N, C-alpha and C positions, 0 to 999 in steps of 0.2 A: 500403690494399690496390689494385692494378691491377685497372680494371675495361673497358668494353666498354659504348658507349649501351645496347644493346640484353641486357643480360645482367641478369639480377636477382638473383646473387650478391651484390649491394648489399644487400639486405633480407633475406640469412639470418644467424640469428645460429651463430657456427662455436663445436659443442661436440664436433665427431669428427673423427677423424682418416680418411682416405679411402681403400681401396687400388681397385684396377680389376682384376679379373682376365681377360685376353682369350686368343684362340682359333686357333692358324694350323695351316697344312699340311691337317689333315683336323679334324672332328669326332669329339665321340665319346670324346677322347682323353682328357678324364674333366675337366675347368675345376670343375665342381660338388664333385668327391671332394678337386680341391688346395685349392679355398675354403672347403672346412670343414674341411678338415684345419689349413690355415691359423689360423684359426677356432680351431679344438678348442687350437692348442699356447698360442694370446693366452688365451682360458682357464683354461687350467691356468697359465700365468703370472700371475693376476689383475686379467687386463686386461677388459673389456665388450666383446663383439663381436657384431653381427649379418650375415646374409645375404641378401641381397635378387637375386634374377635379371632382368634384362630381356631378354626375347623377339623377337626379329625379323621374329614369325609376324604376320599380319593380322586374325585369330582375336581377339576380346578375351578370353579366357580359350579354355585347355585342354579345358573342358567338353561342349564339340559336336564334337570329334574324335574321331576313332576311334581305340580302344587300338594297330589295325597303325601308326595314321600317327606318334603322339606316346609310346605309353607309358601306364602311369595319369596320371589323373588325379589329383592331390595336393589335400585339401579339409584348409583352414586350421581354425583354433575357432572363427574370428570368419564361418565360411563361405564362405572364395573357393575358388572350383574355380582348381587354381594348376598350373606344372610338377612333377616326381616330382625335381627335383634341391630344394624345397622339404624333403622328405620327408629327404634326405643332413642337408641341413642341421640338423630339428631330430633326426635318429635320434644324430650328431657334438653336437651343442652339447647336449640333453634340455632346450632354450625350446624353446617357439612360436612358429611364424610368425604375419604378418597381410598378410591384401590388398593393405600396401604392400611388402612382401618378395616379388613377384613383379609386372613390367611389362609389357608386349606394345604392339608396334606398333600397332595395333589400338585399346589403351586409350587410346595418345597421342593419336589420328590424330579417335578419337571426342570425347575433351574438349575438343581446339585447336578441332575441327570444330563443338561445340556452344559454346563460346563465341562462335564469328566468328556462330554464328543468332544471339547473342543479344546482337550490338553491340558488347561485350568490348574488341576490335583499333582502334576508334572512326573507321571509314574505310579502316584501310588495307589492302598486300594482303598474305595470309596466307601467308606461303613458310616453305620448310624449315628456311632458316636467315633469323630467328631464332625463329620461335613456334614448331615444331617442338620444336627442340631446347633452347628454354627451357622448355618443359615437360618436356621430359627430364630437363634439368636437375634445375627443381625438386623431381620424383621421386626425381630419383637422391641428393639433399641431404637429403629427409623424414626418415627416420631417426636423422640425426644433429643434431639440432633441439631437443630435451627436455635433453637432457646425458645422456640414459640410457646413451649404449652408447660405451664410449670408440672404437671402433675399426665402421666400416661397410662391409663387404667386398661388392663390386658384380660379378655373373659378366653378362659380355657373351654370350649366346647368341650359335651358329654362328660362324663362320671370319673373319678379316679379309680385305678383299676381297669377300665377299657384300655384294651390292646394297643387300640387307634389312639389314645390320649398320651403312651408311655415314651415319647420321645416328646411333648411336647414338654409334659412333667418331667423330665431330665434338663430340659435346658435354664425350667424354673429354677430347678437347684441349682442348675453352674452359676444361675447369674447371682441367689440368694448367694449364694458364698462367694461370687466373688466381690458384686459392689459391695461399699460402705453398709454397714446395719441399716442408718437412717436415711437409704435411701430406694431401699425396696422393700414390699411387705407382702404376705399371705394374708389372700380375706378366703377362708373357705367356708362354700354355703350349705347345710346339710338338713336335715329335717327329722324331727321329733314328733315320730306318729304318737296319736291318742288311741289307745284302746279298750275298747269300749266297755266290751264286757269288764272288765277288773278297773276301769274311771280310773286312768292311770300313764301317764306321758310314760313313754319309754327312753332313755337316751343312747342307750346300748349300738344301736343301728351307727349312731352320728359318733358315739366312742371308735367302732370299727373302721366306720372312713377314717378318722382321721389315723386310725394309727396304717391304716392301710396308706395314704398320703405321709406319713414321717418315715413310714420303710423304704421310701423311695426316695427320704432324705429331702422332704419339704416339710417342712412345719411352718404351718399355720399360725399368725398372729392374733389375728382375730378368726373368732367361730361364728357367721351368720345361722341363728336356727330358726328354719322353716316352721309354723306349730299355727294347729285352728282352735289353739287354749294358753293364755298367760300361763309367761313361767316363771315361779317364784324364786324367791331368790337361791332355796334349798337347792332346785336342778340346777341354775347357776351356777353355784358351787363344783356341785358335782360333775357339771360340764368342765369346768377347771381343771379341776385335780386330775380325773382321770387323762385330760386330752392334753396336758402339759399347756396350759395357756393360763394367761394373770384373768385372775376374777370376773374384773370388771371390761375385759374383751369375749363376753359370751352375748353373743346380740342376739334380741329377741325380734322377730320377724315376722306381728300375725299376720294371718290371709286378711286382704283388702279389699272395701265393696270399688276400686277402680284403681288400678298403675299409678293411677296419679295419687294416692296417697301413699305410696312407696318412701317417697321423700321427705313429711312429714314423720312416720312413724322411724325412716333413722338418723332423726332428727332428734327427737324424742331419746332414743339408744345413743344419739350424742357416737353413731360410728363414726362421722366426721372430726368433732373433735380425739377421738383415737388415734384417726388416721394419719390425720397431723404431727399429734404430739411421737408418732414411734418413729415419722419424716422429719419430725423436727425442723417444720414450719411454722413460721413466728408471726410471720405480717400477715395477718388475719382482721378481715373486720367482722360484725354479727351478722346473719344470712339476712340476704334483703330476696323476700317472695312472694311481695307485695301481687306481685301480676301473676302469680303460683296460688295465691291463698285467692284470690279473686275467680280466675278461673273454677276453681273447687269451688266455691260459694254457690255460684252460675249453676255451677254441675249436677250439684247437690239439692238445689231446690230451686227445678225448673218449673213454670207458671203452667206449661203444657205437656200436649204428647203430639206427635206426629209421624204415621205410620208408609215407616219409608221399603219398598219392595226390594229387593237384592237381585236381581234375576242373573245366576249365576249357572257354572256346572261345576262347580270347589266344595258347596255348601256344606257336604259335612264335614269337610276340616276349616272350621273358622279363620285360622292361619294362614291361609290362599287367597285371601281377602283383607289383612293382617290394618293394610295403609289407609284401605277406603271405610274400613271400622271406625281406625280412630279418629280418620277425615270425620266424620258423623259426631263423634263425642267432642270433638274442637267446635264445629262447626253449631251443634244444635246449646254447644255453651253461650256461645256469642247468639243465638236466637231465645236463648232462655228456655228451650223445650228439651224432652227428655226426646232422642230419635230411636223408637223403637223396630229396628229391622225388620221383616219378616224376608227370610229367606224362600223361594222361590226358584226352581229345578227346573231350567232353562228347558231339561229332555221332558218333560211332563207336563208341559204349556203348548195348548192344542187351540185353537179361534172355536171350537165346541164351549170349553171351558175356562177362557180366558178372565171372563166376565166376573164367575165365582170367587177363581183364583185373585184377580187384580181387584174388583171390586172396590173393597173397602181403604182399598189404600191412600195415600197423601199422594205420589210421588215414586218416579221407579227410577231405580239408576240399573245397566245394561252392564255387568261389569264386563272389563280385559278377558284374554282367553286365547285358546290356541286349536286348530283344530276345529274338525265338520258337526260333532255330536254335541247336540243342545242348541243348535244353531238357528231352525226353522223356528224354534217356542219362543227366541230371542225377538226375532224378526215379529213376531206374534206381539208380542209383550208390545214394539216401539211404536205399531201401529192401533192397537189399543189406546198410549197414553196420547200418541195425535191425535187419532179421530174423538179424543172426550174430553181435552183440553186439560188431562196431567201432566202436573210436571214431571220431566221426561231427560236424563242426564244420561248419556252416550260414554262411556271410556275406551279410547283405544280401537280393542274390536266391535263394542258399544255405539263409538262412533259409525263402523263401517255397518254394522246392522241398520243405523239410521238410513244410510245410503240405499242401500241394498232396499227397503221399504216403502222409500219413497219413491225409488225407480222402479220399483212393481208396482206401484199401486197411485201414483200421483201420474209417472210418467208413461205410463202403460206397457214397460221395457218387459215381454214376458220372459222366464230364464233368466233376468239379471242378478247378477251373483258377482261373491267375491273367487278368482281364481284359484286361495287359497281350498275354499272346498268345493267350486268344478272347474278346470282348468279348461272347458270347454263352451263357458259359458257364450251364449250369442249377446251378451251385452256385461262384457267385463267389469262395471263401474266399482269395482277394487280391485288393481294389478297389483301384479309383485316389485317394486322398484328399480330400477335401473340397475344400479349397483349390485344391487342383490343376488340380482340374476348369473350372475358370474360365479358367486359364490358355493361353495361344496362344504365345508365346516357345517359344523351348526353350533359348536360354542363360541359365544360373544363376538357372533356375528352379525347381530342386527343393526340398526339403526338405535345405540345407544347413546345415551344420556343428556345434557343439555342443550338447548338450541335453539334460535329466535326465532320471536314470531309480530310481525305486524298484525297490528285488528286496524278494519276501519272503524274509524266514528261513528257514530247514530248507532249503534249497535247493540243488541244486549251483549255480546262480548266485552263491548266496552265498557257498557254500565257496567259490568261486573268491574273488574282490574281497573278502571280508573284510565288508562297510558298507550297508546299507543304501539309499544314494542313490550314484551315483555318473555320471558325466559323458561321455558321447563323442559319437563325429563323424556325422555322417550323411550318406548323398547318393545321395537315392530318391523318385519319386515315389506308387510305391505301396504297403500297407499289407494288416496282418493284416485280415481281416470280423470285424468281433466280432459279429454277428450270428453268426457260429457256435462263436463262443469255451463258447457254455455244452457244446454236442458238444461240443469238442476236450475239454473237463476231465473231461467226463463218459467219455471214454473213455482216460484216463491222461497226457491231453498238457499240461503245467503250463506255464504265463505265467507266468512268475518275476520278470521286470519290465516294466512299465508307464510310462509318460509320464505323471506327474503332472496333469498341465495338462489335454489330449486321451485320454487311456486308449487309448493306442497301444503295442499291446502289441512291446515290445522285444525281448526275450525268451522262448523256447518251448522248452522238454526232458523228456525223457522220467525221470521218476526210477526207472522199473524197468529202464535199461539203465545200463551199466558208466560209458557218459558221450555221452551225443548232448544235444547241445546246438546251439540256432540262434539270433544276432541279428542285428534290424533294421539297428545302425547296421555303422562299419566300426574295428573294433578293432584295425585292423594298424597306424593313423594316428596312433596316439599311441604305438606301439614305441618304445622309445630301449634304447642299449649298457646305458646307467645303472636304467631303469624297462623291460624288456620286460611287454609285455601280459599281465595275469593268463590272461586265455583261452590265448592262447598256451602258455604255459608249463604248464598243468594241463591242456590238450591233447596235448602231447609229454611228460608225463608217466604220459598214461594210453594213450598209444599202447605208451611203454616198458614197463608193465607188461604188457598187452597180444601184446607182442612177447616178452614173459621168461614167457609163458606156452608 
């Protein structure tokens, strides 16, 4: 193998093929969905694939980012705070991701600087090339080392031409040059805009994007074109000619009614076959997509509709609740209903207008979040659902709001609150976890990742899960204050799930209510097309019954 003096590739034991997905023209074209769709098609053909995301921002991870900045922070089984695209990867492939599947510029630089401080570079001047690119290269190749995956798909965040993305693109150039041609390929996603005045699709932005990518030394093997209108053969030939790719390697990616249709559109365009041919993968079968097609059939042909109120404070940006919204889609298909999500801003919800805003709904989900803004509105929503026998589901902070509402209005504990919002509350029914009190750093220090939960029999939680022990993912600093546990139990609130090691209350419910449950964890993070989250499935089922009344 050809190598360069500073390259680390000669130290790698290559076990996988590598596909890099880049983007141009504009952001938010759907690189993550294209990467996930390709991985799904390869998986359906019996080829093991995984996807990783390299983000160009300097934050070490998205855990400290405001949801308005970057959407939700997705948490993996091993407790990594990651980009929301990893949620798409898991939902499509039905396999968990990990810390290794998401890397940021901040994490790369932090690692290199720590090595320099430790003297690992033997006095060398530390530079972007080769030291930063070598670290990126190491992370890019890591998942392909142990033979677990046949293909590793790497999504490069941002767009070609961004200053922040330059080291990543340079690393792709080095890998594309060093690896055998059959072991690496580049898929470039661009936009073909339609000018309504001219009634014409324009290819020039794609030409410029590919030229900019080529100027970095990276040459795309496939061009995927996002478009609102079908591309005819003439346009595809023009793109192929001017962008120096084979005519058959220009792929149309039409806007779809749902992201779950994209794998089928890519199958029709033969993206998987093009990739396998380039990578010289020969042992594959016809795609097995029976479950996927069954899910889509139910999704597209609902028998009824339920209206679910999403009570939150980040509703202006839908990506802030991405996993919750996708879980509603999965659960809706399972129940053969269309879930119409009605966004309700908790800041605007008061005791005076609650009936007007929530009266026409079939169920309420109080969303997770942090901080004091919109808290009282969430408590008002919980009270309305409890008193009107409306199906209620609280996640993380949503569970805590259910506890506070019950403390105030059933136990009569005036001023009951969480110490997060009111450190001087006379009744801190939600308290900071003991181990969190000694922590001063914000990033990556919450209770993160999968933890076990033991469920009591003869409870709603047991009916939902059908098991006495489960594992769910967490992201929080505050917990139910067990000093108040007996008082809650005496008044009818059941703690149906606890962590066996810490006695942390994981689930609360009201047995005398048609459906009232709050969980400290985040069940939406494990919901996939093939395995919808049980809590969401049963919540939508309860909302369906409520609507039928």
